[in-house]
mmCIF file of the N, C-alpha and C atoms, coordinates in Angstrom:
data_MODEL
# 
_entry.id   MODEL 
# 
loop_
_atom_site.group_PDB 
_atom_site.id 
_atom_site.type_symbol 
_atom_site.label_atom_id 
_atom_site.label_alt_id 
_atom_site.label_comp_id 
_atom_site.label_asym_id 
_atom_site.label_entity_id 
_atom_site.label_seq_id 
_atom_site.pdbx_PDB_ins_code 
_atom_site.Cartn_x 
_atom_site.Cartn_y 
_atom_site.Cartn_z 
_atom_site.occupancy 
_atom_site.B_iso_or_equiv 
_atom_site.pdbx_formal_charge 
_atom_site.auth_seq_id 
_atom_site.auth_comp_id 
_atom_site.auth_asym_id 
_atom_site.auth_atom_id 
_atom_site.pdbx_PDB_model_num 
ATOM 1   N N  . MET A 1 1  ? 93.014  94.632  103.514 1.00 0.00 ? 1  MET A N  1 
ATOM 2   C CA . MET A 1 1  ? 93.532  96.072  103.796 1.00 0.00 ? 1  MET A CA 1 
ATOM 3   C C  . MET A 1 1  ? 93.507  96.299  105.192 1.00 0.00 ? 1  MET A C  1 
ATOM 4   N N  . ALA A 1 2  ? 92.566  95.751  105.865 1.00 0.00 ? 2  ALA A N  1 
ATOM 5   C CA . ALA A 1 2  ? 92.567  96.051  107.316 1.00 0.00 ? 2  ALA A CA 1 
ATOM 6   C C  . ALA A 1 2  ? 93.805  95.464  107.998 1.00 0.00 ? 2  ALA A C  1 
ATOM 7   N N  . GLN A 1 3  ? 94.170  94.317  107.586 1.00 0.00 ? 3  GLN A N  1 
ATOM 8   C CA . GLN A 1 3  ? 95.204  93.581  108.229 1.00 0.00 ? 3  GLN A CA 1 
ATOM 9   C C  . GLN A 1 3  ? 96.572  94.309  107.929 1.00 0.00 ? 3  GLN A C  1 
ATOM 10  N N  . GLU A 1 4  ? 96.675  94.731  106.610 1.00 0.00 ? 4  GLU A N  1 
ATOM 11  C CA . GLU A 1 4  ? 97.907  95.575  106.232 1.00 0.00 ? 4  GLU A CA 1 
ATOM 12  C C  . GLU A 1 4  ? 98.049  96.828  107.145 1.00 0.00 ? 4  GLU A C  1 
ATOM 13  N N  . LEU A 1 5  ? 96.967  97.317  107.467 1.00 0.00 ? 5  LEU A N  1 
ATOM 14  C CA . LEU A 1 5  ? 96.899  98.579  108.112 1.00 0.00 ? 5  LEU A CA 1 
ATOM 15  C C  . LEU A 1 5  ? 96.924  98.416  109.697 1.00 0.00 ? 5  LEU A C  1 
ATOM 16  N N  . SER A 1 6  ? 96.756  97.161  109.973 1.00 0.00 ? 6  SER A N  1 
ATOM 17  C CA . SER A 1 6  ? 96.577  96.707  111.466 1.00 0.00 ? 6  SER A CA 1 
ATOM 18  C C  . SER A 1 6  ? 95.575  97.515  112.233 1.00 0.00 ? 6  SER A C  1 
ATOM 19  N N  . ILE A 1 7  ? 94.510  97.445  111.485 1.00 0.00 ? 7  ILE A N  1 
ATOM 20  C CA . ILE A 1 7  ? 93.130  97.856  112.017 1.00 0.00 ? 7  ILE A CA 1 
ATOM 21  C C  . ILE A 1 7  ? 92.145  96.948  111.793 1.00 0.00 ? 7  ILE A C  1 
ATOM 22  N N  . SER A 1 8  ? 90.860  97.129  112.479 1.00 0.00 ? 8  SER A N  1 
ATOM 23  C CA . SER A 1 8  ? 89.765  96.258  112.328 1.00 0.00 ? 8  SER A CA 1 
ATOM 24  C C  . SER A 1 8  ? 89.095  96.431  111.111 1.00 0.00 ? 8  SER A C  1 
ATOM 25  N N  . VAL A 1 9  ? 88.366  95.283  110.546 1.00 0.00 ? 9  VAL A N  1 
ATOM 26  C CA . VAL A 1 9  ? 87.665  95.306  109.337 1.00 0.00 ? 9  VAL A CA 1 
ATOM 27  C C  . VAL A 1 9  ? 86.650  96.467  109.543 1.00 0.00 ? 9  VAL A C  1 
ATOM 28  N N  . GLN A 1 10 ? 85.941  96.727  110.580 1.00 0.00 ? 10 GLN A N  1 
ATOM 29  C CA . GLN A 1 10 ? 85.022  97.671  110.757 1.00 0.00 ? 10 GLN A CA 1 
ATOM 30  C C  . GLN A 1 10 ? 85.440  99.069  110.545 1.00 0.00 ? 10 GLN A C  1 
ATOM 31  N N  . THR A 1 11 ? 86.691  99.222  111.127 1.00 0.00 ? 11 THR A N  1 
ATOM 32  C CA . THR A 1 11 ? 87.350  100.730 111.022 1.00 0.00 ? 11 THR A CA 1 
ATOM 33  C C  . THR A 1 11 ? 87.808  100.888 109.441 1.00 0.00 ? 11 THR A C  1 
ATOM 34  N N  . ALA A 1 12 ? 88.306  99.901  108.976 1.00 0.00 ? 12 ALA A N  1 
ATOM 35  C CA . ALA A 1 12 ? 88.645  100.088 107.465 1.00 0.00 ? 12 ALA A CA 1 
ATOM 36  C C  . ALA A 1 12 ? 87.371  100.347 106.674 1.00 0.00 ? 12 ALA A C  1 
ATOM 37  N N  . SER A 1 13 ? 86.194  99.677  106.972 1.00 0.00 ? 13 SER A N  1 
ATOM 38  C CA . SER A 1 13 ? 85.070  99.895  106.257 1.00 0.00 ? 13 SER A CA 1 
ATOM 39  C C  . SER A 1 13 ? 84.478  101.375 106.560 1.00 0.00 ? 13 SER A C  1 
ATOM 40  N N  . LYS A 1 14 ? 84.800  101.951 107.712 1.00 0.00 ? 14 LYS A N  1 
ATOM 41  C CA . LYS A 1 14 ? 84.273  103.279 108.039 1.00 0.00 ? 14 LYS A CA 1 
ATOM 42  C C  . LYS A 1 14 ? 85.115  104.282 107.207 1.00 0.00 ? 14 LYS A C  1 
ATOM 43  N N  . HIS A 1 15 ? 86.456  104.019 107.174 1.00 0.00 ? 15 HIS A N  1 
ATOM 44  C CA . HIS A 1 15 ? 87.360  104.827 106.482 1.00 0.00 ? 15 HIS A CA 1 
ATOM 45  C C  . HIS A 1 15 ? 87.025  104.832 104.944 1.00 0.00 ? 15 HIS A C  1 
ATOM 46  N N  . ARG A 1 16 ? 86.692  103.608 104.464 1.00 0.00 ? 16 ARG A N  1 
ATOM 47  C CA . ARG A 1 16 ? 86.336  103.637 103.005 1.00 0.00 ? 16 ARG A CA 1 
ATOM 48  C C  . ARG A 1 16 ? 85.209  104.270 102.806 1.00 0.00 ? 16 ARG A C  1 
ATOM 49  N N  . GLY A 1 17 ? 84.020  104.203 103.567 1.00 0.00 ? 17 GLY A N  1 
ATOM 50  C CA . GLY A 1 17 ? 82.800  104.936 103.516 1.00 0.00 ? 17 GLY A CA 1 
ATOM 51  C C  . GLY A 1 17 ? 83.091  106.419 103.589 1.00 0.00 ? 17 GLY A C  1 
ATOM 52  N N  . SER A 1 18 ? 83.977  106.937 104.498 1.00 0.00 ? 18 SER A N  1 
ATOM 53  C CA . SER A 1 18 ? 84.366  108.388 104.510 1.00 0.00 ? 18 SER A CA 1 
ATOM 54  C C  . SER A 1 18 ? 85.019  108.882 103.219 1.00 0.00 ? 18 SER A C  1 
ATOM 55  N N  . ILE A 1 19 ? 85.757  107.984 102.740 1.00 0.00 ? 19 ILE A N  1 
ATOM 56  C CA . ILE A 1 19 ? 86.499  108.540 101.395 1.00 0.00 ? 19 ILE A CA 1 
ATOM 57  C C  . ILE A 1 19 ? 85.464  108.381 100.283 1.00 0.00 ? 19 ILE A C  1 
ATOM 58  N N  . PHE A 1 20 ? 84.595  107.510 100.226 1.00 0.00 ? 20 PHE A N  1 
ATOM 59  C CA . PHE A 1 20 ? 83.650  107.528 99.241  1.00 0.00 ? 20 PHE A CA 1 
ATOM 60  C C  . PHE A 1 20 ? 82.716  108.727 99.290  1.00 0.00 ? 20 PHE A C  1 
ATOM 61  N N  . THR A 1 21 ? 82.318  109.041 100.491 1.00 0.00 ? 21 THR A N  1 
ATOM 62  C CA . THR A 1 21 ? 81.448  110.232 100.711 1.00 0.00 ? 21 THR A CA 1 
ATOM 63  C C  . THR A 1 21 ? 82.224  111.494 100.200 1.00 0.00 ? 21 THR A C  1 
ATOM 64  N N  . LYS A 1 22 ? 83.516  111.673 100.531 1.00 0.00 ? 22 LYS A N  1 
ATOM 65  C CA . LYS A 1 22 ? 84.233  112.898 100.172 1.00 0.00 ? 22 LYS A CA 1 
ATOM 66  C C  . LYS A 1 22 ? 84.503  112.953 98.705  1.00 0.00 ? 22 LYS A C  1 
ATOM 67  N N  . LEU A 1 23 ? 84.483  111.748 98.044  1.00 0.00 ? 23 LEU A N  1 
ATOM 68  C CA . LEU A 1 23 ? 84.656  111.653 96.613  1.00 0.00 ? 23 LEU A CA 1 
ATOM 69  C C  . LEU A 1 23 ? 83.371  111.748 95.801  1.00 0.00 ? 23 LEU A C  1 
ATOM 70  N N  . GLY A 1 24 ? 82.280  111.690 96.611  1.00 0.00 ? 24 GLY A N  1 
ATOM 71  C CA . GLY A 1 24 ? 80.928  111.583 95.962  1.00 0.00 ? 24 GLY A CA 1 
ATOM 72  C C  . GLY A 1 24 ? 80.699  110.535 95.161  1.00 0.00 ? 24 GLY A C  1 
ATOM 73  N N  . ILE A 1 25 ? 81.137  109.281 95.551  1.00 0.00 ? 25 ILE A N  1 
ATOM 74  C CA . ILE A 1 25 ? 80.897  108.021 94.848  1.00 0.00 ? 25 ILE A CA 1 
ATOM 75  C C  . ILE A 1 25 ? 80.251  107.085 95.770  1.00 0.00 ? 25 ILE A C  1 
ATOM 76  N N  . ASP A 1 26 ? 79.704  105.983 95.090  1.00 0.00 ? 26 ASP A N  1 
ATOM 77  C CA . ASP A 1 26 ? 78.965  105.007 95.980  1.00 0.00 ? 26 ASP A CA 1 
ATOM 78  C C  . ASP A 1 26 ? 79.463  103.752 96.117  1.00 0.00 ? 26 ASP A C  1 
ATOM 79  N N  . ASN A 1 27 ? 80.453  103.402 95.309  1.00 0.00 ? 27 ASN A N  1 
ATOM 80  C CA . ASN A 1 27 ? 80.940  102.047 95.405  1.00 0.00 ? 27 ASN A CA 1 
ATOM 81  C C  . ASN A 1 27 ? 82.328  101.968 94.773  1.00 0.00 ? 27 ASN A C  1 
ATOM 82  N N  . GLU A 1 28 ? 82.967  100.760 94.911  1.00 0.00 ? 28 GLU A N  1 
ATOM 83  C CA . GLU A 1 28 ? 84.300  100.529 94.189  1.00 0.00 ? 28 GLU A CA 1 
ATOM 84  C C  . GLU A 1 28 ? 84.284  100.682 92.766  1.00 0.00 ? 28 GLU A C  1 
ATOM 85  N N  . VAL A 1 29 ? 83.437  100.416 92.112  1.00 0.00 ? 29 VAL A N  1 
ATOM 86  C CA . VAL A 1 29 ? 83.045  100.627 90.521  1.00 0.00 ? 29 VAL A CA 1 
ATOM 87  C C  . VAL A 1 29 ? 83.337  101.940 90.204  1.00 0.00 ? 29 VAL A C  1 
ATOM 88  N N  . ASP A 1 30 ? 82.561  102.863 90.972  1.00 0.00 ? 30 ASP A N  1 
ATOM 89  C CA . ASP A 1 30 ? 82.700  104.241 90.722  1.00 0.00 ? 30 ASP A CA 1 
ATOM 90  C C  . ASP A 1 30 ? 84.095  104.835 91.009  1.00 0.00 ? 30 ASP A C  1 
ATOM 91  N N  . LEU A 1 31 ? 84.693  104.266 92.052  1.00 0.00 ? 31 LEU A N  1 
ATOM 92  C CA . LEU A 1 31 ? 86.225  104.751 92.307  1.00 0.00 ? 31 LEU A CA 1 
ATOM 93  C C  . LEU A 1 31 ? 87.049  104.238 91.115  1.00 0.00 ? 31 LEU A C  1 
ATOM 94  N N  . TYR A 1 32 ? 86.895  103.000 90.629  1.00 0.00 ? 32 TYR A N  1 
ATOM 95  C CA . TYR A 1 32 ? 87.706  102.593 89.626  1.00 0.00 ? 32 TYR A CA 1 
ATOM 96  C C  . TYR A 1 32 ? 87.559  103.476 88.346  1.00 0.00 ? 32 TYR A C  1 
ATOM 97  N N  . LYS A 1 33 ? 86.262  103.775 88.004  1.00 0.00 ? 33 LYS A N  1 
ATOM 98  C CA . LYS A 1 33 ? 86.031  104.587 86.848  1.00 0.00 ? 33 LYS A CA 1 
ATOM 99  C C  . LYS A 1 33 ? 86.637  106.083 87.111  1.00 0.00 ? 33 LYS A C  1 
ATOM 100 N N  . MET A 1 34 ? 86.688  106.504 88.376  1.00 0.00 ? 34 MET A N  1 
ATOM 101 C CA . MET A 1 34 ? 87.297  107.864 88.633  1.00 0.00 ? 34 MET A CA 1 
ATOM 102 C C  . MET A 1 34 ? 88.817  107.817 88.357  1.00 0.00 ? 34 MET A C  1 
ATOM 103 N N  . LEU A 1 35 ? 89.352  106.672 88.827  1.00 0.00 ? 35 LEU A N  1 
ATOM 104 C CA . LEU A 1 35 ? 90.860  106.497 88.738  1.00 0.00 ? 35 LEU A CA 1 
ATOM 105 C C  . LEU A 1 35 ? 91.167  106.308 87.150  1.00 0.00 ? 35 LEU A C  1 
ATOM 106 N N  . LEU A 1 36 ? 90.358  105.644 86.456  1.00 0.00 ? 36 LEU A N  1 
ATOM 107 C CA . LEU A 1 36 ? 90.657  105.582 85.080  1.00 0.00 ? 36 LEU A CA 1 
ATOM 108 C C  . LEU A 1 36 ? 90.507  106.932 84.335  1.00 0.00 ? 36 LEU A C  1 
ATOM 109 N N  . ALA A 1 37 ? 89.482  107.637 84.690  1.00 0.00 ? 37 ALA A N  1 
ATOM 110 C CA . ALA A 1 37 ? 89.312  108.849 84.056  1.00 0.00 ? 37 ALA A CA 1 
ATOM 111 C C  . ALA A 1 37 ? 90.491  109.847 84.354  1.00 0.00 ? 37 ALA A C  1 
ATOM 112 N N  . ALA A 1 38 ? 91.076  109.633 85.568  1.00 0.00 ? 38 ALA A N  1 
ATOM 113 C CA . ALA A 1 38 ? 92.243  110.589 85.922  1.00 0.00 ? 38 ALA A CA 1 
ATOM 114 C C  . ALA A 1 38 ? 93.578  110.031 85.410  1.00 0.00 ? 38 ALA A C  1 
ATOM 115 N N  . GLU A 1 39 ? 93.488  108.845 84.692  1.00 0.00 ? 39 GLU A N  1 
ATOM 116 C CA . GLU A 1 39 ? 94.602  108.203 83.999  1.00 0.00 ? 39 GLU A CA 1 
ATOM 117 C C  . GLU A 1 39 ? 95.711  107.749 85.045  1.00 0.00 ? 39 GLU A C  1 
ATOM 118 N N  . VAL A 1 40 ? 95.192  107.263 86.102  1.00 0.00 ? 40 VAL A N  1 
ATOM 119 C CA . VAL A 1 40 ? 96.109  106.751 87.108  1.00 0.00 ? 40 VAL A CA 1 
ATOM 120 C C  . VAL A 1 40 ? 96.493  105.370 86.789  1.00 0.00 ? 40 VAL A C  1 
ATOM 121 N N  . ASN A 1 41 ? 97.878  105.036 86.904  1.00 0.00 ? 41 ASN A N  1 
ATOM 122 C CA . ASN A 1 41 ? 98.341  103.841 86.486  1.00 0.00 ? 41 ASN A CA 1 
ATOM 123 C C  . ASN A 1 41 ? 97.906  102.804 87.659  1.00 0.00 ? 41 ASN A C  1 
ATOM 124 N N  . LEU A 1 42 ? 97.067  102.029 87.352  1.00 0.00 ? 42 LEU A N  1 
ATOM 125 C CA . LEU A 1 42 ? 96.361  101.117 88.360  1.00 0.00 ? 42 LEU A CA 1 
ATOM 126 C C  . LEU A 1 42 ? 97.503  99.913  88.568  1.00 0.00 ? 42 LEU A C  1 
ATOM 127 N N  . ASP A 1 43 ? 98.290  99.648  87.612  1.00 0.00 ? 43 ASP A N  1 
ATOM 128 C CA . ASP A 1 43 ? 99.293  98.513  87.833  1.00 0.00 ? 43 ASP A CA 1 
ATOM 129 C C  . ASP A 1 43 ? 100.417 98.953  88.591  1.00 0.00 ? 43 ASP A C  1 
ATOM 130 N N  . ALA A 1 44 ? 100.517 100.176 88.990  1.00 0.00 ? 44 ALA A N  1 
ATOM 131 C CA . ALA A 1 44 ? 101.797 100.701 89.856  1.00 0.00 ? 44 ALA A CA 1 
ATOM 132 C C  . ALA A 1 44 ? 101.529 100.451 91.271  1.00 0.00 ? 44 ALA A C  1 
ATOM 133 N N  . GLY A 1 45 ? 100.361 100.037 91.706  1.00 0.00 ? 45 GLY A N  1 
ATOM 134 C CA . GLY A 1 45 ? 99.949  99.813  93.099  1.00 0.00 ? 45 GLY A CA 1 
ATOM 135 C C  . GLY A 1 45 ? 99.507  101.073 93.853  1.00 0.00 ? 45 GLY A C  1 
ATOM 136 N N  . PRO A 1 46 ? 99.398  101.047 95.231  1.00 0.00 ? 46 PRO A N  1 
ATOM 137 C CA . PRO A 1 46 ? 98.944  102.205 96.037  1.00 0.00 ? 46 PRO A CA 1 
ATOM 138 C C  . PRO A 1 46 ? 99.880  103.388 95.885  1.00 0.00 ? 46 PRO A C  1 
ATOM 139 N N  . ALA A 1 47 ? 101.130 103.083 95.651  1.00 0.00 ? 47 ALA A N  1 
ATOM 140 C CA . ALA A 1 47 ? 102.048 104.247 95.540  1.00 0.00 ? 47 ALA A CA 1 
ATOM 141 C C  . ALA A 1 47 ? 101.713 105.284 94.358  1.00 0.00 ? 47 ALA A C  1 
ATOM 142 N N  . ALA A 1 48 ? 101.011 104.666 93.368  1.00 0.00 ? 48 ALA A N  1 
ATOM 143 C CA . ALA A 1 48 ? 100.565 105.473 92.209  1.00 0.00 ? 48 ALA A CA 1 
ATOM 144 C C  . ALA A 1 48 ? 99.694  106.682 92.665  1.00 0.00 ? 48 ALA A C  1 
ATOM 145 N N  . LEU A 1 49 ? 98.968  106.398 93.820  1.00 0.00 ? 49 LEU A N  1 
ATOM 146 C CA . LEU A 1 49 ? 98.024  107.341 94.219  1.00 0.00 ? 49 LEU A CA 1 
ATOM 147 C C  . LEU A 1 49 ? 98.615  108.434 94.985  1.00 0.00 ? 49 LEU A C  1 
ATOM 148 N N  . VAL A 1 50 ? 99.732  108.421 95.527  1.00 0.00 ? 50 VAL A N  1 
ATOM 149 C CA . VAL A 1 50 ? 100.525 109.468 96.267  1.00 0.00 ? 50 VAL A CA 1 
ATOM 150 C C  . VAL A 1 50 ? 101.011 110.428 95.520  1.00 0.00 ? 50 VAL A C  1 
ATOM 151 N N  . PRO A 1 51 ? 100.765 111.565 95.529  1.00 0.00 ? 51 PRO A N  1 
ATOM 152 C CA . PRO A 1 51 ? 101.398 112.523 94.703  1.00 0.00 ? 51 PRO A CA 1 
ATOM 153 C C  . PRO A 1 51 ? 103.001 112.803 95.032  1.00 0.00 ? 51 PRO A C  1 
ATOM 154 N N  . PRO A 1 52 ? 103.745 113.179 93.992  1.00 0.00 ? 52 PRO A N  1 
ATOM 155 C CA . PRO A 1 52 ? 105.135 113.227 94.446  1.00 0.00 ? 52 PRO A CA 1 
ATOM 156 C C  . PRO A 1 52 ? 105.528 114.448 95.226  1.00 0.00 ? 52 PRO A C  1 
ATOM 157 N N  . ALA A 1 53 ? 106.392 114.291 96.075  1.00 0.00 ? 53 ALA A N  1 
ATOM 158 C CA . ALA A 1 53 ? 106.917 115.418 97.039  1.00 0.00 ? 53 ALA A CA 1 
ATOM 159 C C  . ALA A 1 53 ? 107.354 116.575 96.235  1.00 0.00 ? 53 ALA A C  1 
ATOM 160 N N  . SER A 1 54 ? 106.996 117.699 96.760  1.00 0.00 ? 54 SER A N  1 
ATOM 161 C CA . SER A 1 54 ? 107.283 119.073 95.953  1.00 0.00 ? 54 SER A CA 1 
ATOM 162 C C  . SER A 1 54 ? 108.788 119.302 96.219  1.00 0.00 ? 54 SER A C  1 
# 
């Protein structure tokens, strides 16, 4: 992920931690469960997480 965004691994880790804090989750498993509960199509890739433009 860090390489794809052209940032350091440490920066990516800090961003991930910030997102987890904002979502009130502790780890990737909790994130996965949250996405499943929201019925996000995980096979669609990252674009599935971006809401459509109004």
